[in-house]
N, C-alpha and C positions, 0 to 999 in steps of 0.2 A: 504494500500500499504506500502510495506517495504521501509524504509528510506535507502538511500545509505550510510549514516554514520554508521560505525561499531557498535557504542554503542547502536543504535536503533534497531539493528537486532537480539539481543539476545531474546530468547524465552520469558523470563519474561516480557520484554518491549512490545512484540507483544501481549501477553495475556492481559496485562494491557490496551492496546489500544482497544482491542476487547471488553473487559468488559466495558470500559468507553463508547464506542459507543453503546453497548446494553443498558446501563443505560440511556443514552440520549434518546434512542428510546423507553424506557419503557418496554423493553423485559425482564428485570430481576425481575419484580414483581411476577412472578410465583415461584421464589425461596424462598418465605417466607413459613414457616411451617404452615399447616392448620389442623384444627380439624373438624371432621364430627360428627354431632349430629342428633338424631332422632327429629321429629317435637316436641315431648314433652320434649326435652332437655337432653336426655340421651346420653352420649358420646359413639360413636361407635368406632372411631379410630382416630389416628393422622397420619399425613404424612409429609415428609420432604418438600414437595412443592405441588402446585396444579397440576403440571405435574406428579409427583409421584402418587398423588391421582387419576388422570385420568387413568394412566397405570393400577393401581390396581383395580379400580372400574368400569371403562368404562364410567364414567360420564365426560362430556367435561370440560376441563380446564377453558374455558371461562365462563361457567356457574358457576363453583366453585368460580372463581375470582370475578364475578359480585355479587354473594351472599356474599362473604367476605367483599366487600366494600359497601354493602347495596343497590345495584341496584335491586337485586332480593331478595325475602324473603327466597327462597329455590331453590335447584337444584336437580332435580330427586327425590323429596321427602325427602331430607335431608337439614339441616341447616349447613352452612359452615362458619367458622370463622378463621381469621388469629390468630396465637398464638405466 
């Protein structure tokens, strides 16, 4: 919600509040760079984020993130790590 006080209505302040809210909700975790490896450990590619990797590979962001934090050992035949 936009504050009625003028200083709180500038775009920078609005963006800061949105980012803070997302951080509290844990929705910024996908913004960490990730690396994609084959099962034998060969680097395949790197991506700006799990979301970017999902767009480019078709592998779900959630699977990539779970692999990065160690909940899954692999996602769609690849090992994923935060870099």
